[in-house]
C-alpha positions as CSV (number, residue, x, y, z in Angstrom):
1,M,72.7,-12.2,44.6
2,S,71.2,-9.6,47.5
3,T,70.1,-11.8,50.7
4,G,68.3,-9.0,51.7
5,G,69.8,-9.0,55.4
6,S,67.8,-7.8,58.2
7,Q,65.5,-6.2,55.7
8,Q,63.7,-9.8,55.2
9,F,62.7,-9.4,59.2
10,D,60.9,-5.8,58.5
11,L,57.0,-5.5,59.6
12,E,56.3,-2.4,58.1
13,G,52.8,-1.7,56.8
14,R,51.4,-5.2,58.1
15,V,49.0,-5.8,60.4
16,A,49.4,-8.3,63.2
17,V,46.5,-9.3,65.4
18,V,47.7,-10.8,69.1
19,T,44.8,-12.9,71.1
20,G,45.9,-12.6,74.5
21,G,47.8,-9.8,73.8
22,Y,47.8,-8.0,77.3
23,G,49.7,-11.6,78.4
24,V,53.3,-11.8,79.8
25,L,53.9,-13.9,76.5
26,G,51.5,-12.5,74.1
27,G,52.6,-8.7,75.5
28,V,56.3,-9.2,74.6
29,I,55.3,-10.7,71.4
30,A,53.1,-7.9,70.5
31,A,55.7,-5.4,71.6
32,G,58.2,-7.1,69.4
33,L,56.1,-7.2,66.8
34,A,55.6,-3.6,66.8
35,E,58.7,-2.2,67.5
36,A,59.2,-4.4,63.7
37,G,57.3,-1.7,62.1
38,A,53.9,-4.0,62.1
39,H,50.8,-1.5,63.0
40,T,49.1,-4.2,66.0
41,V,45.3,-5.0,67.6
42,I,45.6,-6.5,70.7
43,L,42.6,-8.6,71.7
44,G,41.8,-9.5,75.1
45,R,38.5,-10.5,76.7
46,D,38.9,-7.4,78.9
47,K,38.9,-4.4,76.7
48,E,40.2,-1.8,79.2
49,R,43.2,-3.8,79.6
50,S,44.0,-3.8,75.6
51,E,43.5,-0.2,75.1
52,R,46.3,0.4,77.7
53,K,48.4,-2.5,76.4
54,A,47.7,-0.8,72.7
55,T,48.6,2.8,74.0
56,V,51.6,1.7,75.8
57,I,53.1,-0.3,72.4
58,R,52.1,3.2,70.3
59,E,54.1,5.1,72.6
60,E,57.3,2.8,73.5
61,S,57.5,2.1,69.5
62,G,57.6,5.1,68.2
63,G,54.2,6.1,67.1
64,V,52.7,2.4,64.9
65,R,49.2,2.7,64.9
66,T,47.6,0.2,67.4
67,L,44.0,-1.1,68.7
68,G,43.1,-2.8,71.9
69,L,40.0,-5.1,71.3
70,S,37.9,-7.0,73.4
71,A,36.6,-10.4,72.5
72,D,36.6,-13.9,73.6
73,V,38.8,-16.2,71.6
74,T,36.1,-18.7,71.7
75,N,33.1,-16.6,71.5
76,E,33.0,-16.5,67.0
77,E,30.1,-13.5,67.0
78,Q,32.5,-11.4,69.6
79,L,35.9,-12.3,67.0
80,R,34.1,-11.8,63.4
81,I,33.2,-7.9,65.2
82,A,36.4,-7.5,66.2
83,C,38.1,-9.2,62.8
84,A,35.4,-6.5,61.1
85,A,36.8,-3.7,63.4
86,T,40.5,-4.3,62.5
87,L,39.8,-4.2,58.7
88,D,38.1,-1.0,59.1
89,A,40.4,0.5,60.5
90,F,43.3,-1.1,58.6
91,G,42.0,-2.8,55.8
92,R,43.5,-5.7,56.2
93,V,45.2,-8.5,58.4
94,D,48.7,-9.7,57.5
95,I,49.8,-11.8,61.1
96,L,47.7,-13.5,63.6
97,V,49.1,-14.4,67.0
98,N,46.9,-17.1,68.9
99,A,49.1,-16.3,72.2
100,A,45.4,-16.8,74.4
101,G,45.3,-19.5,76.8
102,G,46.5,-21.5,79.7
103,N,45.5,-24.0,82.2
104,V,42.7,-23.8,84.3
105,A,43.2,-24.6,88.2
106,S,40.2,-26.8,88.3
107,A,41.4,-29.2,85.9
108,R,45.0,-29.8,87.4
109,S,45.5,-33.6,88.9
110,D,49.0,-32.8,90.6
111,D,47.6,-34.2,94.0
112,R,44.7,-36.4,92.7
113,P,44.1,-38.6,90.2
114,V,43.2,-37.9,86.8
115,F,40.3,-39.9,87.2
116,D,38.9,-37.1,89.9
117,V,38.7,-34.0,87.3
118,G,35.8,-33.3,86.1
119,F,34.2,-33.4,82.6
120,D,33.4,-29.5,82.7
121,A,36.7,-28.9,84.0
122,F,38.4,-30.6,81.2
123,D,36.1,-29.3,78.3
124,E,37.2,-25.4,79.8
125,V,40.7,-25.7,79.7
126,V,40.0,-27.8,76.0
127,R,38.0,-25.2,75.1
128,L,40.7,-22.1,76.0
129,N,43.4,-23.5,74.6
130,L,42.5,-25.3,71.3
131,H,39.0,-23.9,70.1
132,G,40.4,-20.9,71.4
133,T,43.0,-20.8,68.9
134,V,41.1,-22.6,66.2
135,Y,38.3,-20.0,66.1
136,P,40.0,-16.6,65.8
137,T,42.5,-18.6,63.2
138,L,39.1,-19.4,61.0
139,V,38.1,-15.8,61.4
140,F,41.4,-13.6,61.0
141,G,42.9,-16.7,58.5
142,D,39.8,-16.3,56.2
143,A,40.8,-12.6,56.1
144,M,44.3,-13.5,55.4
145,A,43.1,-16.3,52.7
146,A,40.9,-13.3,50.6
147,R,44.1,-12.0,49.9
148,N,46.1,-15.4,49.4
149,S,48.5,-14.0,52.0
150,G,49.8,-14.3,55.7
151,S,51.3,-16.0,58.7
152,I,49.4,-17.3,61.8
153,V,51.4,-18.3,64.9
154,N,49.8,-20.6,67.6
155,I,51.4,-21.1,70.5
156,S,51.7,-24.8,71.5
157,S,53.9,-25.9,74.5
158,M,56.4,-28.6,75.9
159,A,53.1,-30.1,77.3
160,A,52.7,-31.2,74.0
161,L,55.8,-32.7,73.4
162,L,56.2,-34.6,76.5
163,A,53.6,-36.3,79.9
164,I,54.3,-33.5,81.8
165,S,52.1,-34.4,85.4
166,G,48.9,-32.4,86.5
167,V,48.2,-31.0,83.5
168,S,45.9,-33.5,81.2
169,G,43.8,-31.1,79.5
170,Y,46.0,-28.9,78.5
171,S,48.3,-31.5,77.0
172,V,45.8,-32.8,75.0
173,A,44.7,-29.3,73.8
174,K,48.5,-28.3,72.8
175,G,48.8,-31.5,71.5
176,A,46.1,-30.6,68.9
177,I,47.5,-27.3,68.2
178,D,50.2,-29.3,66.8
179,N,48.3,-31.3,64.8
180,F,46.6,-28.2,64.0
181,T,49.5,-26.4,62.7
182,R,50.7,-28.8,60.5
183,W,47.6,-29.2,58.7
184,L,46.2,-25.7,58.4
185,S,49.7,-25.0,57.1
186,A,49.3,-27.6,54.0
187,D,46.1,-27.0,53.0
188,V,45.7,-23.1,52.9
189,A,49.4,-23.4,51.0
190,R,47.8,-25.7,48.5
191,R,44.6,-23.7,48.2
192,H,46.0,-19.7,48.6
193,G,49.5,-20.4,47.7
194,P,52.6,-20.4,49.4
195,E,52.3,-16.8,51.1
196,M,50.1,-18.5,53.2
197,R,52.0,-19.6,56.3
198,V,51.1,-21.7,59.2
199,N,53.4,-22.0,62.1
200,A,54.0,-22.5,66.0
201,I,56.1,-21.8,69.2
202,A,56.3,-24.3,72.2
203,P,57.7,-22.2,75.3
204,G,59.8,-23.9,77.6
205,F,59.3,-23.1,81.1
206,F,58.7,-19.5,81.6
207,V,57.3,-17.9,84.6
208,T,54.0,-16.0,84.4
209,Q,51.0,-14.8,86.4
210,Q,48.9,-18.3,86.0
211,N,52.0,-20.5,87.0
212,R,54.0,-18.4,89.4
213,D,52.3,-20.2,92.6
214,V,53.1,-23.2,90.9
215,L,56.8,-22.5,90.1
216,L,57.7,-20.3,93.0
217,N,57.4,-19.9,96.9
218,E,55.8,-17.4,98.9
219,D,59.7,-16.2,99.5
220,G,60.6,-16.9,95.8
221,T,62.1,-19.7,96.1
222,F,61.6,-22.0,93.4
223,T,59.4,-25.3,94.1
224,D,60.0,-28.8,93.9
225,R,58.5,-28.8,91.1
226,S,60.6,-25.9,89.7
227,R,63.6,-27.8,90.6
228,T,62.3,-30.9,88.9
229,I,61.9,-28.7,85.5
230,L,65.4,-27.1,86.3
231,A,67.0,-30.1,86.3
232,Q,65.5,-31.2,82.8
233,T,66.8,-28.1,81.5
234,P,70.2,-28.2,79.8
235,A,70.3,-24.6,80.3
236,G,69.5,-24.6,84.2
237,R,67.0,-21.8,84.0
238,F,63.7,-20.6,83.4
239,G,63.3,-18.7,80.1
240,R,62.4,-14.7,79.6
241,P,59.6,-13.7,78.4
242,E,61.3,-11.8,75.7
243,E,63.1,-14.5,74.2
244,V,60.4,-15.8,72.4
245,V,60.1,-12.2,70.2
246,G,62.9,-12.9,67.8
247,T,61.5,-16.3,66.4
248,A,57.9,-14.6,66.6
249,V,59.0,-12.0,63.8
250,W,60.7,-14.7,62.4
251,L,58.1,-16.6,61.7
252,C,55.6,-13.5,60.7
253,S,58.7,-11.9,58.2
254,D,60.0,-13.1,54.8
255,A,63.1,-14.3,56.3
256,A,60.5,-17.4,57.1
257,S,58.9,-17.2,53.9
258,F,59.6,-20.7,52.9
259,V,58.5,-22.1,56.1
260,T,55.4,-23.4,57.2
261,G,54.2,-26.4,59.7
262,V,57.2,-26.2,61.9
263,V,57.0,-26.0,65.9
264,V,59.7,-24.4,67.4
265,P,60.9,-25.1,70.7
266,I,62.0,-22.0,73.2
267,D,63.1,-24.1,75.8
268,G,66.7,-24.1,76.6
269,G,67.1,-27.8,75.6
270,F,64.3,-29.0,77.7
271,S,62.5,-31.2,74.7
272,V,65.9,-32.5,74.4
273,W,67.4,-33.6,77.3
274,S,67.3,-37.2,78.2
275,G,68.3,-36.8,81.6
276,V,71.6,-38.8,81.4
């Protein structure tokens, strides 16, 4: 019996939509999916940045078709326009990676009680991360459901698993994403068959533009928070963005055809270490 080998990871001819596709993690995932053969749609609020990233991916991947589109992931109308444009260009949607999200500075409570965080700031961070994952899933997932086939990959966080100081709203949203991933995976499989799959990736700590000031001092040395994180990480270092790509490609490919409803940590052991 042939196992298919590396061919199971081939995404040639499939169409992948990546929200937040010009961000640090979203960008490397989009490039990785294209390298595996998928036609790739970069979706973000800034059309120019989306188009620029799509051009770079097209050139670096040897010519897979790419498209840069603008949409706010919390705006239903913009998402539906983007989905229609994707279907017009490619005729189908096979993969959705919900990489848009991040923390909101005004919602942090590192140096103050959580009770001092404004309701509007809490709403903003929850809406960006939770609604910004659910809304694209409902729009692009519907296009997948019409064909009874597709892979959705959400981005969770260590903050969904463990209490991490200063990020209450972000933690609540990511915890809800884990629940949404499990709930939706069961629902779509039962309604649309086993080729509709929903999973999530839970990155550990990576240095990105959003958290750079929290993790690094101006001279590039580690902050106290970084040292605490690294002491809790058996691998003893921060992750590299490209280290999420293999898991993303696997979850989107036939190699994971019987995998649904899981949240895969990519964290250097952070989530399993007791500290003792």
